[in-house]
MDAnalysis code that builds the backbone (N, CA, C; Angstrom):
import MDAnalysis as mda
import numpy as np

u = mda.Universe.empty(717, n_residues=239, atom_resindex=np.repeat(np.arange(239), 3), trajectory=True)
u.add_TopologyAttr("name", ["N", "CA", "C"] * 239)
u.add_TopologyAttr("resid", np.arange(1, 240))
u.add_TopologyAttr("resname", ["MET", "SER", "THR", "ALA", "ALA", "GLY", "ALA", "ALA", "LEU", "ARG", "GLY", "GLY", "ILE", "ILE", "ALA", "ALA", "GLY", "GLU", "GLY", "SER", "ARG", "LEU", "ARG", "ALA", "ALA", "GLY", "VAL", "THR", "LEU", "PRO", "LYS", "PRO", "LEU", "VAL", "THR", "VAL", "ALA", "GLY", "ARG", "PRO", "LEU", "LEU", "GLN", "HIS", "VAL", "LEU", "ASP", "ASN", "PHE", "ARG", "ALA", "ALA", "ALA", "ILE", "ALA", "ARG", "ILE", "ALA", "ILE", "ILE", "LEU", "ASN", "GLU", "SER", "SER", "PRO", "GLN", "CYS", "VAL", "GLY", "TRP", "LEU", "ASP", "ALA", "ASN", "ALA", "ARG", "ASP", "LEU", "ALA", "ILE", "ASP", "LEU", "VAL", "VAL", "LYS", "THR", "THR", "ALA", "SER", "SER", "PHE", "GLU", "SER", "PHE", "ARG", "ILE", "VAL", "ALA", "ALA", "ARG", "LEU", "ALA", "GLY", "ALA", "ARG", "ALA", "VAL", "ILE", "SER", "THR", "VAL", "ASP", "ALA", "TRP", "ILE", "PRO", "ASN", "ASN", "GLY", "PHE", "ALA", "SER", "PHE", "VAL", "ALA", "ALA", "ALA", "ALA", "ALA", "LEU", "PRO", "ALA", "ASP", "ALA", "TRP", "GLY", "LEU", "GLY", "VAL", "THR", "THR", "ARG", "VAL", "ASP", "ASP", "GLU", "LYS", "PRO", "LEU", "TRP", "VAL", "ASP", "LEU", "ASP", "PRO", "ALA", "SER", "GLY", "ARG", "VAL", "THR", "ALA", "LEU", "GLY", "GLY", "ALA", "SER", "GLY", "THR", "ALA", "VAL", "THR", "ALA", "GLY", "LEU", "TYR", "ALA", "LEU", "PRO", "ALA", "ALA", "ALA", "ALA", "VAL", "PRO", "PRO", "ASP", "ALA", "SER", "PHE", "ALA", "ARG", "LEU", "ARG", "ASP", "TYR", "LEU", "GLY", "TRP", "VAL", "VAL", "ALA", "SER", "GLY", "ARG", "PRO", "VAL", "ILE", "GLY", "ILE", "PRO", "VAL", "PRO", "ASP", "VAL", "VAL", "ASP", "VAL", "ASP", "ARG", "THR", "SER", "ASP", "ILE", "ALA", "ALA", "ALA", "GLU", "THR", "ILE", "ALA", "ALA", "SER", "LEU", "MET", "SER", "ASP", "ALA"])
u.atoms.positions = np.array([
    [0.921, -1.465, -0.070],
    [0.318, -0.130, 0.242],
    [0.645, 1.125, -0.066],
    [0.464, 2.675, -0.675],
    [1.434, 3.411, -0.917],
    [1.267, 4.576, 0.135],
    [2.095, 4.814, 0.645],
    [2.389, 5.947, 1.905],
    [1.133, 7.019, 1.564],
    [0.676, 7.543, 0.669],
    [-0.469, 7.973, 0.271],
    [-2.086, 7.741, 0.738],
    [-2.028, 6.169, 0.503],
    [-3.368, 6.037, 0.937],
    [-3.453, 5.656, 2.289],
    [-2.263, 5.646, 3.051],
    [-2.093, 4.866, 4.645],
    [-2.440, 6.856, 5.301],
    [-1.620, 7.843, 4.526],
    [-1.900, 9.162, 4.855],
    [-3.245, 9.471, 4.972],
    [-4.277, 9.221, 4.730],
    [-5.603, 9.386, 4.574],
    [-6.156, 8.850, 5.581],
    [-5.994, 8.106, 6.159],
    [-6.750, 7.055, 7.330],
    [-5.717, 7.271, 8.496],
    [-6.911, 7.234, 9.546],
    [-6.399, 7.659, 10.965],
    [-6.498, 6.274, 11.853],
    [-5.879, 6.245, 12.827],
    [-5.633, 4.796, 13.616],
    [-6.200, 4.885, 15.253],
    [-6.952, 3.425, 15.237],
    [-6.980, 3.468, 16.791],
    [-7.134, 2.087, 17.201],
    [-6.613, 2.538, 18.800],
    [-6.367, 1.097, 19.276],
    [-6.835, 0.725, 20.608],
    [-8.217, -0.097, 20.572],
    [-8.885, -0.031, 21.747],
    [-7.935, -1.363, 22.895],
    [-7.732, -0.803, 24.168],
    [-6.702, -1.165, 24.967],
    [-7.381, -1.114, 26.516],
    [-8.601, -1.053, 26.581],
    [-9.240, -0.609, 28.350],
    [-9.225, -2.383, 28.572],
    [-9.389, -3.436, 28.140],
    [-9.712, -4.393, 28.685],
    [-8.887, -5.091, 29.960],
    [-9.501, -5.826, 30.802],
    [-8.777, -6.346, 32.028],
    [-7.903, -7.659, 31.781],
    [-7.948, -8.061, 31.078],
    [-7.340, -8.872, 30.490],
    [-7.876, -10.371, 31.870],
    [-8.620, -10.365, 31.818],
    [-9.141, -11.508, 33.277],
    [-8.896, -13.098, 32.997],
    [-8.657, -13.004, 31.421],
    [-8.498, -14.891, 31.699],
    [-6.782, -14.651, 31.401],
    [-6.225, -13.996, 31.035],
    [-4.588, -14.222, 31.156],
    [-3.876, -13.939, 32.899],
    [-4.983, -12.711, 33.652],
    [-4.640, -12.743, 34.724],
    [-4.717, -14.149, 35.612],
    [-5.739, -14.966, 35.122],
    [-6.398, -16.118, 35.954],
    [-5.926, -17.120, 35.459],
    [-4.486, -17.102, 34.650],
    [-3.578, -17.749, 34.343],
    [-2.160, -17.902, 34.643],
    [-2.026, -16.599, 35.665],
    [-0.967, -16.194, 36.093],
    [-0.054, -14.923, 35.696],
    [-0.582, -14.863, 34.421],
    [0.183, -13.490, 33.727],
    [0.072, -12.117, 34.790],
    [1.087, -11.999, 34.772],
    [0.888, -10.169, 35.232],
    [0.544, -8.956, 35.031],
    [1.913, -9.320, 33.840],
    [1.985, -8.027, 32.932],
    [0.386, -7.509, 32.319],
    [0.580, -6.239, 32.485],
    [-1.107, -5.779, 31.735],
    [-1.223, -6.312, 30.169],
    [-2.661, -6.359, 29.716],
    [-2.319, -7.136, 28.543],
    [-1.685, -6.427, 27.419],
    [-1.733, -5.411, 27.737],
    [-1.243, -4.191, 26.185],
    [0.172, -4.840, 26.259],
    [0.665, -5.109, 27.292],
    [2.611, -5.260, 27.626],
    [2.902, -6.472, 27.204],
    [1.592, -7.855, 27.379],
    [2.189, -9.147, 27.503],
    [2.555, -9.804, 25.621],
    [3.782, -10.233, 25.769],
    [4.728, -10.392, 24.429],
    [4.279, -11.745, 24.410],
    [4.649, -11.330, 22.606],
    [4.403, -12.287, 21.822],
    [5.264, -12.426, 20.879],
    [6.101, -13.235, 19.983],
    [7.756, -13.300, 19.741],
    [8.441, -12.159, 20.278],
    [8.482, -12.020, 21.680],
    [9.833, -10.911, 21.723],
    [9.191, -9.820, 21.860],
    [7.899, -9.426, 21.710],
    [7.346, -7.819, 21.409],
    [5.763, -7.769, 22.396],
    [5.424, -6.632, 22.844],
    [4.810, -6.344, 23.582],
    [3.282, -6.374, 22.549],
    [2.004, -6.761, 22.664],
    [0.875, -6.742, 21.718],
    [0.937, -5.102, 21.439],
    [0.674, -4.355, 22.243],
    [0.932, -3.061, 22.105],
    [1.851, -2.840, 21.167],
    [2.750, -2.940, 21.184],
    [4.077, -2.706, 19.945],
    [4.020, -3.496, 18.601],
    [3.165, -4.292, 18.646],
    [2.558, -5.191, 17.509],
    [1.782, -4.358, 16.859],
    [0.801, -3.751, 17.163],
    [-0.262, -3.106, 16.597],
    [0.401, -2.073, 16.255],
    [1.012, -1.261, 17.134],
    [1.755, -0.048, 16.739],
    [2.543, 0.260, 15.421],
    [3.021, -1.164, 15.452],
    [4.224, -1.839, 14.046],
    [3.337, -1.623, 13.379],
    [2.017, -2.563, 13.544],
    [1.276, -2.728, 12.184],
    [0.569, -1.389, 11.679],
    [0.386, -0.222, 12.399],
    [-0.281, 1.180, 12.062],
    [1.442, 1.431, 11.458],
    [2.517, 1.172, 11.526],
    [3.739, 2.291, 10.920],
    [4.176, 1.540, 9.694],
    [3.405, 0.527, 9.877],
    [3.899, -0.314, 8.278],
    [3.091, 0.317, 6.937],
    [1.870, 0.398, 7.707],
    [0.631, 0.848, 6.743],
    [0.432, 2.291, 6.802],
    [1.658, 3.234, 7.145],
    [1.983, 4.688, 7.071],
    [1.050, 5.205, 8.289],
    [0.453, 4.812, 8.933],
    [-0.858, 5.932, 9.598],
    [-0.289, 5.846, 10.755],
    [0.319, 7.446, 11.181],
    [1.070, 7.668, 12.301],
    [-0.301, 8.492, 13.464],
    [-1.544, 8.982, 12.521],
    [-1.975, 9.554, 13.820],
    [-2.782, 7.881, 14.226],
    [-3.027, 8.220, 15.390],
    [-3.556, 6.832, 16.231],
    [-4.365, 7.470, 17.791],
    [-5.145, 7.145, 18.000],
    [-5.959, 7.486, 19.354],
    [-6.068, 6.450, 19.817],
    [-5.695, 6.135, 21.082],
    [-5.860, 4.974, 22.003],
    [-6.324, 4.990, 23.386],
    [-7.016, 4.000, 23.599],
    [-7.401, 4.248, 24.921],
    [-6.967, 2.689, 26.073],
    [-6.660, 3.348, 27.178],
    [-5.891, 2.155, 28.012],
    [-6.828, 2.354, 29.346],
    [-7.028, 1.407, 30.332],
    [-7.451, 1.231, 31.238],
    [-6.569, 1.965, 32.387],
    [-7.239, 2.719, 33.553],
    [-6.511, 2.972, 34.553],
    [-5.604, 2.712, 35.227],
    [-6.020, 1.258, 35.097],
    [-5.125, 0.251, 36.342],
    [-3.883, -0.155, 35.670],
    [-3.635, 0.488, 34.311],
    [-2.266, 0.195, 33.706],
    [-1.825, 1.446, 33.506],
    [-1.147, 1.741, 34.601],
    [-0.037, 3.041, 34.216],
    [1.363, 2.863, 33.533],
    [1.679, 1.565, 34.024],
    [2.541, 0.945, 32.860],
    [2.651, 1.492, 31.297],
    [1.174, 1.336, 30.994],
    [1.333, 0.995, 29.398],
    [1.468, 2.737, 29.023],
    [0.953, 3.399, 29.877],
    [1.427, 4.794, 29.545],
    [2.813, 5.335, 29.777],
    [3.804, 4.856, 30.561],
    [4.837, 4.800, 30.236],
    [5.728, 4.565, 29.045],
    [5.313, 3.217, 28.748],
    [5.485, 2.206, 27.556],
    [5.508, 3.496, 26.505],
    [4.291, 3.725, 26.388],
    [3.870, 4.897, 24.856],
    [5.052, 5.715, 25.267],
    [4.659, 6.514, 26.075],
    [6.045, 7.670, 26.171],
    [7.260, 7.421, 25.599],
    [7.827, 6.218, 26.176],
    [9.258, 5.900, 25.927],
    [9.331, 5.297, 24.295],
    [7.949, 4.431, 23.817],
    [8.316, 3.953, 22.572],
    [7.581, 4.190, 21.256],
    [6.816, 5.859, 21.882],
    [5.794, 6.207, 20.232],
    [6.147, 7.433, 19.769],
    [6.747, 7.925, 20.240],
    [7.303, 9.826, 20.189],
    [7.279, 9.885, 18.813],
    [7.341, 8.865, 17.913],
    [7.248, 8.774, 16.728],
    [5.722, 9.469, 15.800],
    [4.888, 9.258, 16.674],
    [3.671, 9.069, 16.330],
    [2.648, 10.138, 17.195],
    [1.266, 10.405, 16.199],
    [0.495, 11.423, 16.576],
    [-0.309, 10.817, 17.525],
    [0.021, 10.124, 18.923],
    [-0.887, 9.425, 19.723],
    [-2.126, 10.728, 20.595],
    [-3.062, 10.334, 20.385],
    [-3.940, 10.587, 21.378],
    [-4.833, 9.920, 22.118],
    [-4.283, 10.249, 23.489],
    [-4.471, 9.044, 24.387],
    [-5.497, 9.157, 25.703],
    [-6.676, 8.353, 25.454],
    [-7.569, 8.355, 26.807],
    [-7.186, 7.235, 27.551],
    [-7.082, 7.515, 28.790],
    [-7.026, 6.754, 30.144],
    [-8.077, 6.874, 30.480],
    [-8.693, 5.774, 30.671],
    [-10.500, 5.686, 30.977],
    [-10.392, 3.955, 31.603],
    [-11.377, 3.427, 32.489],
    [-11.787, 2.424, 32.868],
    [-13.369, 2.526, 32.624],
    [-13.764, 1.628, 31.207],
    [-14.625, 1.873, 30.816],
    [-16.094, 0.734, 31.132],
    [-16.782, 0.836, 31.391],
    [-18.202, 0.122, 31.456],
    [-17.839, -1.077, 30.174],
    [-17.591, -1.282, 29.214],
    [-17.906, -2.188, 28.348],
    [-16.832, -1.623, 27.375],
    [-16.694, -3.103, 25.962],
    [-16.518, -2.868, 25.217],
    [-16.994, -2.025, 24.376],
    [-17.869, -1.512, 24.136],
    [-19.118, -0.586, 23.469],
    [-18.207, 0.678, 23.612],
    [-18.595, 1.030, 24.664],
    [-18.122, 2.338, 25.502],
    [-16.269, 2.296, 24.922],
    [-15.739, 1.707, 25.151],
    [-13.983, 2.536, 24.756],
    [-14.389, 2.137, 23.164],
    [-14.834, 1.546, 22.669],
    [-14.916, 1.944, 21.320],
    [-15.612, 3.117, 20.532],
    [-16.932, 3.267, 21.477],
    [-17.088, 4.627, 21.249],
    [-16.244, 6.004, 21.144],
    [-15.422, 5.910, 22.465],
    [-14.779, 6.606, 22.827],
    [-13.358, 7.021, 21.542],
    [-13.050, 5.898, 20.938],
    [-11.777, 5.632, 20.229],
    [-12.284, 6.199, 18.959],
    [-13.918, 5.798, 18.740],
    [-14.448, 6.283, 17.134],
    [-14.552, 7.280, 16.958],
    [-14.936, 8.311, 18.103],
    [-15.255, 9.906, 18.470],
    [-14.218, 10.464, 17.824],
    [-12.948, 10.131, 18.849],
    [-11.805, 11.064, 18.083],
    [-11.467, 10.543, 16.641],
    [-11.962, 9.873, 16.180],
    [-11.384, 9.735, 14.524],
    [-12.638, 10.110, 13.726],
    [-13.268, 10.654, 14.486],
    [-14.719, 11.197, 13.369],
    [-13.803, 12.156, 12.275],
    [-14.719, 11.978, 11.055],
    [-14.401, 13.283, 10.025],
    [-13.170, 12.388, 9.021],
    [-12.758, 11.409, 8.946],
    [-11.744, 10.773, 7.841],
    [-11.940, 9.484, 8.276],
    [-11.806, 8.568, 7.397],
    [-11.427, 7.336, 7.304],
    [-10.880, 6.558, 8.514],
    [-11.079, 5.741, 9.152],
    [-10.310, 5.328, 10.171],
    [-10.557, 3.698, 10.459],
    [-9.269, 3.065, 10.542],
    [-8.841, 1.864, 11.473],
    [-8.748, 1.600, 12.538],
    [-9.670, 0.949, 13.361],
    [-9.145, 0.817, 14.618],
    [-8.947, -0.858, 15.125],
    [-8.195, -0.886, 15.932],
    [-7.698, -2.264, 16.268],
    [-7.789, -2.447, 18.000],
    [-8.373, -3.648, 17.909],
    [-8.213, -4.008, 19.156],
    [-6.892, -4.098, 19.941],
    [-6.327, -4.332, 20.615],
    [-4.834, -4.823, 21.014],
    [-4.431, -5.709, 21.253],
    [-5.670, -6.952, 21.365],
    [-4.948, -8.416, 21.374],
    [-5.244, -9.015, 20.355],
    [-5.541, -8.308, 18.998],
    [-6.157, -8.891, 17.745],
    [-4.156, -9.227, 16.963],
    [-3.458, -10.260, 17.667],
    [-2.190, -10.079, 16.706],
    [-2.155, -10.637, 15.391],
    [-1.582, -9.933, 14.354],
    [-2.149, -9.782, 12.890],
    [-0.448, -9.725, 12.558],
    [0.651, -10.168, 11.478],
    [1.414, -10.063, 10.539],
    [1.041, -8.850, 10.054],
    [2.238, -8.290, 9.803],
    [2.280, -6.903, 9.380],
    [1.638, -6.865, 7.794],
    [2.020, -7.788, 6.872],
    [1.619, -8.149, 5.382],
    [0.058, -8.288, 5.861],
    [-0.807, -9.036, 6.560],
    [-1.863, -9.202, 6.882],
    [-2.985, -7.713, 7.133],
    [-1.853, -6.927, 8.279],
    [-2.900, -5.932, 8.421],
    [-2.658, -5.042, 7.400],
    [-1.722, -4.957, 6.410],
    [-1.550, -3.965, 5.456],
    [-2.659, -4.148, 4.308],
    [-3.014, -5.374, 4.363],
    [-3.816, -5.838, 3.128],
    [-5.374, -5.251, 3.562],
    [-5.740, -5.124, 4.719],
    [-6.611, -4.952, 5.973],
    [-6.828, -3.727, 5.221],
    [-6.371, -2.479, 5.479],
    [-5.722, -1.070, 5.138],
    [-6.257, -0.850, 4.228],
    [-5.432, -1.576, 3.004],
    [-5.880, -1.509, 1.777],
    [-6.948, -1.171, 1.390],
    [-7.748, -2.659, 1.757],
    [-9.070, -2.950, 1.581],
    [-9.954, -1.570, 2.026],
    [-9.710, -1.190, 2.894],
    [-10.171, -0.532, 4.039],
    [-10.555, 0.779, 2.827],
    [-9.009, 1.451, 2.542],
    [-9.189, 2.463, 2.092],
    [-9.789, 2.480, 1.066],
    [-10.220, 1.367, 0.059],
    [-11.077, 1.513, -1.320],
    [-12.608, 1.267, -0.991],
    [-12.820, 0.835, 0.221],
    [-14.401, 0.895, 0.524],
    [-14.753, 2.098, -0.033],
    [-16.291, 1.894, 0.123],
    [-17.130, 3.207, -0.650],
    [-17.367, 4.061, 0.232],
    [-17.578, 5.376, 0.046],
    [-17.301, 6.307, 1.197],
    [-18.091, 5.838, 2.300],
    [-19.732, 5.298, 2.033],
    [-20.477, 4.995, 3.757],
    [-20.033, 3.804, 3.834],
    [-19.417, 3.154, 3.629],
    [-19.252, 1.480, 4.115],
    [-18.106, 1.177, 5.276],
    [-18.907, 0.343, 6.131],
    [-17.774, -0.608, 6.944],
    [-17.210, -1.319, 6.651],
    [-15.798, -1.506, 6.973],
    [-14.986, -2.716, 7.083],
    [-14.997, -3.569, 8.138],
    [-15.052, -5.086, 8.105],
    [-15.330, -5.489, 9.658],
    [-13.942, -6.584, 8.813],
    [-13.093, -7.049, 9.753],
    [-12.127, -8.009, 9.421],
    [-13.002, -9.286, 9.975],
    [-12.488, -10.241, 9.272],
    [-13.213, -11.243, 9.513],
    [-11.906, -12.548, 9.013],
    [-12.080, -13.568, 9.894],
    [-11.197, -14.727, 9.726],
    [-12.267, -16.133, 10.150],
    [-11.616, -17.314, 9.212],
    [-12.405, -18.375, 9.192],
    [-11.282, -19.583, 10.155],
    [-10.233, -18.531, 11.019],
    [-9.384, -19.067, 11.764],
    [-10.758, -18.447, 13.404],
    [-11.156, -20.098, 14.172],
    [-12.054, -20.081, 15.400],
    [-11.445, -20.280, 16.911],
    [-10.785, -18.977, 17.383],
    [-10.249, -19.442, 18.449],
    [-10.710, -19.422, 19.810],
    [-11.731, -18.809, 20.045],
    [-12.388, -18.171, 21.311],
    [-13.656, -18.856, 21.070],
    [-13.932, -19.584, 22.893],
    [-15.220, -19.981, 22.869],
    [-16.433, -19.495, 23.214],
    [-16.480, -17.797, 22.869],
    [-17.858, -17.333, 22.038],
    [-17.389, -16.203, 20.935],
    [-17.118, -16.691, 20.133],
    [-16.782, -16.398, 18.588],
    [-17.847, -15.591, 17.966],
    [-17.499, -14.223, 17.551],
    [-19.274, -13.449, 17.131],
    [-18.917, -13.741, 15.385],
    [-19.584, -14.668, 15.145],
    [-19.878, -15.030, 13.740],
    [-20.624, -14.354, 13.296],
    [-20.352, -14.280, 11.523],
    [-20.951, -13.548, 10.615],
    [-21.353, -13.878, 9.494],
    [-22.163, -13.776, 8.417],
    [-22.585, -14.549, 7.364],
    [-22.014, -13.103, 6.372],
    [-21.529, -14.037, 5.204],
    [-21.016, -12.561, 3.695],
    [-21.903, -13.122, 3.117],
    [-22.334, -12.421, 1.696],
    [-22.524, -12.527, 0.285],
    [-21.272, -13.209, -0.188],
    [-21.705, -14.075, -1.309],
    [-20.559, -14.537, -1.573],
    [-20.077, -13.737, -3.167],
    [-20.664, -13.197, -3.006],
    [-20.581, -12.246, -4.569],
    [-19.794, -10.931, -3.910],
    [-20.399, -10.294, -3.104],
    [-20.192, -8.575, -2.739],
    [-19.404, -8.740, -1.485],
    [-19.150, -9.760, -0.559],
    [-18.871, -9.703, 0.755],
    [-19.316, -9.325, 1.882],
    [-20.385, -8.481, 1.397],
    [-21.068, -7.626, 2.652],
    [-21.588, -8.502, 3.763],
    [-21.703, -8.263, 4.810],
    [-22.040, -9.059, 6.208],
    [-23.540, -9.071, 5.779],
    [-24.343, -9.869, 5.697],
    [-25.764, -10.251, 5.746],
    [-26.130, -10.309, 7.329],
    [-25.911, -10.863, 7.993],
    [-25.958, -11.158, 9.498],
    [-24.785, -11.843, 10.617],
    [-24.928, -11.180, 11.434],
    [-24.009, -11.205, 12.658],
    [-24.714, -11.602, 13.919],
    [-23.777, -12.145, 14.316],
    [-24.148, -12.868, 15.900],
    [-25.076, -14.173, 15.973],
    [-24.751, -15.140, 14.818],
    [-26.010, -16.072, 15.511],
    [-24.464, -17.056, 16.035],
    [-25.813, -18.683, 15.872],
    [-24.866, -19.564, 16.392],
    [-23.792, -19.930, 15.478],
    [-23.580, -19.726, 14.030],
    [-22.900, -20.222, 13.266],
    [-22.772, -19.293, 12.032],
    [-21.923, -19.273, 11.262],
    [-21.563, -18.499, 9.854],
    [-21.010, -19.067, 9.247],
    [-20.712, -18.111, 8.589],
    [-19.225, -18.218, 7.262],
    [-17.888, -17.849, 7.823],
    [-18.204, -16.750, 8.975],
    [-16.279, -16.452, 9.422],
    [-17.092, -16.046, 10.959],
    [-15.706, -15.482, 11.273],
    [-15.911, -14.785, 12.795],
    [-15.084, -13.723, 12.810],
    [-15.223, -12.624, 13.376],
    [-15.010, -11.331, 13.577],
    [-13.241, -11.345, 14.085],
    [-12.476, -10.349, 13.694],
    [-10.914, -10.731, 13.710],
    [-10.428, -9.476, 14.863],
    [-11.355, -8.465, 15.038],
    [-10.645, -7.286, 16.576],
    [-10.021, -6.098, 15.267],
    [-10.979, -6.276, 14.011],
    [-10.423, -5.179, 12.859],
    [-11.437, -4.204, 12.171],
    [-11.349, -3.364, 12.561],
    [-12.561, -2.512, 12.087],
    [-12.235, -1.633, 11.180],
    [-13.204, -1.041, 10.224],
    [-12.881, -0.112, 9.289],
    [-13.901, 0.826, 9.193],
    [-13.810, 2.053, 9.981],
    [-15.066, 2.942, 9.628],
    [-15.215, 3.786, 8.943],
    [-16.378, 4.262, 8.147],
    [-16.362, 5.598, 7.338],
    [-16.175, 6.832, 8.201],
    [-16.068, 7.981, 7.742],
    [-15.479, 9.468, 7.849],
    [-17.035, 9.649, 8.913],
    [-18.333, 9.580, 8.305],
    [-19.381, 9.667, 9.048],
    [-19.943, 8.010, 9.956],
    [-19.257, 7.486, 10.433],
    [-19.472, 6.446, 11.544],
    [-20.889, 7.030, 12.256],
    [-21.947, 5.817, 12.214],
    [-23.041, 6.351, 13.243],
    [-22.697, 6.012, 14.718],
    [-22.575, 6.322, 15.338],
    [-22.543, 6.095, 16.680],
    [-23.658, 7.093, 17.720],
    [-24.963, 6.313, 17.962],
    [-25.480, 7.354, 18.076],
    [-25.315, 7.795, 20.082],
    [-25.472, 9.380, 20.050],
    [-24.692, 9.612, 21.313],
    [-25.942, 9.090, 22.501],
    [-26.774, 8.902, 22.422],
    [-27.714, 8.186, 23.398],
    [-27.515, 6.414, 23.643],
    [-26.759, 5.960, 23.113],
    [-26.710, 4.419, 22.652],
    [-26.210, 3.804, 23.665],
    [-26.653, 2.580, 24.233],
    [-26.344, 2.246, 25.383],
    [-26.355, 0.626, 25.652],
    [-25.377, -0.022, 24.572],
    [-25.300, -0.846, 23.642],
    [-24.330, -1.578, 25.066],
    [-24.715, -2.936, 25.262],
    [-24.049, -3.839, 26.730],
    [-22.726, -4.241, 26.098],
    [-21.954, -4.637, 24.609],
    [-20.974, -5.028, 24.389],
    [-20.828, -4.474, 22.780],
    [-20.134, -4.384, 22.439],
    [-19.454, -4.002, 21.010],
    [-20.273, -4.754, 19.953],
    [-19.887, -6.321, 20.226],
    [-21.073, -6.949, 19.207],
    [-22.666, -6.512, 19.224],
    [-23.151, -6.048, 20.189],
    [-24.718, -5.907, 20.006],
    [-24.731, -4.426, 19.264],
    [-23.486, -3.415, 19.205],
    [-23.935, -2.287, 18.903],
    [-23.200, -2.808, 16.869],
    [-22.251, -3.890, 16.979],
    [-22.368, -4.256, 15.437],
    [-22.900, -4.736, 15.001],
    [-24.029, -5.251, 15.582],
    [-25.245, -5.816, 15.087],
    [-26.277, -5.163, 14.686],
    [-26.405, -4.146, 15.710],
    [-27.212, -3.077, 15.083],
    [-26.438, -1.840, 14.111],
    [-25.689, -1.741, 13.355],
    [-25.066, -1.168, 12.234],
    [-25.500, -2.094, 11.229],
    [-25.137, -3.721, 11.444],
    [-25.596, -4.587, 10.418],
    [-27.215, -4.429, 9.816],
    [-28.008, -4.285, 11.317],
    [-29.279, -4.673, 10.780],
    [-30.178, -3.506, 10.635],
    [-29.451, -2.632, 10.846],
    [-29.911, -0.790, 9.978],
    [-29.569, -1.077, 8.414],
    [-28.859, -1.543, 8.192],
    [-28.805, -1.748, 6.284],
    [-27.493, -0.698, 6.276],
    [-27.159, -0.572, 7.178],
    [-25.601, -0.330, 6.570],
    [-24.827, -1.020, 5.949],
    [-24.161, -0.554, 4.627],
    [-23.028, -1.561, 4.630],
    [-21.906, -1.771, 5.051],
    [-21.741, -3.150, 5.322],
    [-20.850, -3.483, 6.226],
    [-19.751, -4.283, 5.254],
    [-18.515, -4.368, 5.006],
    [-18.085, -5.485, 3.975],
    [-17.085, -6.338, 4.794],
    [-17.324, -7.550, 4.516],
    [-16.312, -8.226, 5.456],
    [-15.109, -8.350, 4.696],
    [-13.735, -8.093, 5.650],
    [-12.404, -8.287, 4.821],
    [-11.656, -9.099, 5.619],
    [-11.282, -10.325, 4.388],
    [-10.659, -11.206, 5.327],
    [-9.790, -11.245, 5.890],
    [-8.751, -11.848, 7.347],
    [-7.768, -11.578, 7.990],
    [-7.276, -13.037, 8.239],
    [-6.106, -13.639, 7.707],
    [-6.180, -15.036, 7.532],
    [-5.339, -15.347, 8.985],
    [-4.509, -14.670, 9.224],
    [-3.293, -15.180, 10.207],
    [-3.890, -14.749, 11.223],
    [-4.672, -13.767, 12.225],
    [-5.126, -13.237, 12.977],
    [-5.417, -13.941, 14.133],
    [-4.627, -14.209, 15.744],
    [-4.914, -14.569, 17.027],
    [-5.678, -13.763, 17.700],
    [-7.002, -13.856, 18.685],
    [-7.487, -13.078, 19.227],
    [-6.548, -13.888, 20.905],
    [-5.528, -13.113, 21.472],
    [-4.780, -12.961, 22.418],
    [-5.414, -12.762, 23.488],
    [-6.424, -14.130, 24.233],
    [-7.043, -13.626, 25.621],
    [-6.302, -14.673, 26.232],
    [-5.734, -16.047, 25.779],
    [-5.080, -16.870, 26.516],
    [-3.612, -17.433, 26.422],
    [-3.121, -18.032, 27.527],
    [-1.892, -18.494, 26.675],
    [-1.929, -19.264, 25.714],
    [-2.334, -20.222, 25.512],
    [-2.483, -20.967, 24.583],
    [-2.884, -20.011, 23.186],
    [-3.322, -19.137, 23.595],
    [-3.267, -18.111, 22.339],
    [-2.161, -17.544, 21.319],
    [-1.135, -16.870, 22.727],
    [0.132, -16.932, 22.978],
    [1.200, -17.333, 22.236],
    [0.929, -18.665, 22.300],
    [1.247, -20.202, 22.019],
    [1.159, -19.977, 19.970],
    [0.124, -19.617, 20.174],
    [-0.867, -20.112, 18.434],
    [0.213, -18.752, 17.472],
    [-0.235, -17.420, 18.112],
    [0.558, -16.359, 17.410],
    [2.298, -16.482, 17.254],
    [2.807, -17.062, 18.451],
    [4.335, -17.115, 18.290],
    [4.504, -18.369, 16.613],
    [3.609, -19.533, 16.924],
    [3.802, -20.352, 16.194],
    [3.903, -19.804, 15.112],
    [3.006, -19.130, 14.446],
    [2.902, -18.247, 13.276],
    [3.990, -17.222, 12.523],
    [4.239, -16.702, 13.937],
    [5.279, -15.817, 13.934],
    [6.653, -16.219, 12.767],
    [7.252, -17.602, 14.233],
    [8.041, -18.405, 13.552],
    [8.006, -19.102, 12.499],
    [6.842, -19.508, 12.093],
    [6.730, -19.807, 10.865],
    [7.244, -18.961, 9.672],
    [6.357, -17.156, 9.636],
    [6.481, -16.613, 8.941],
    [7.952, -15.876, 8.612],
    [8.870, -16.161, 9.949],
    [10.133, -16.411, 9.500],
    [11.121, -16.998, 9.038],
    [10.863, -18.346, 8.808],
    [11.336, -19.269, 8.379],
    [10.765, -19.249, 6.967],
    [9.880, -18.249, 6.328],
    [9.436, -18.466, 4.938],
    [10.259, -17.249, 4.224],
    [10.388, -16.636, 4.882],
    [11.323, -14.881, 4.476],
    [12.746, -15.395, 3.864],
])
């Protein structure tokens, strides 16, 4: 993807979760600083944005993770970071805060635990940049590694999301979102979860296009760290 295409986009990272499943497994680091292949998750996502030539990035962090603020100050000075430190009540609240900071331009938002190689992220960004002005892009994958995946059905011809949130589907969501410049986040909305809001977007008739992300790993458990590291090692050996 060209630098010009990336420069037209803004970025966002949702990193306000508590990482409860990792903590239960004995991981003491805040989730954004949990390492995969020797680098924190937060660094992986920032490096993906760097590789896609996106330097303006809004990030939300949990108030209980001051280490992450210090890490950002030391490792992201080359980027235009718009940082929000807030403990939110839900994934939807975190998403709405970040989306509001990015309004007015096409934006790509990643959850901090969506581990994906640079080339896969760049492909997602390129596809997002090519979407119609009013369309959403939703990262989707056939890799299912969550006990409660968010299933989607896709129209095989257009890639448009026709249903979201059923018991099964064509693919599952991948923690990557491309928002149009005028993304509709109702100011009085009170969705319990991000998946409920996404379901509302699809049901409202807005065009939501599924963008395939093949190698993404949702890092919620120690087994997910191992899975991501296996993919990383495979990519290194192929290089």
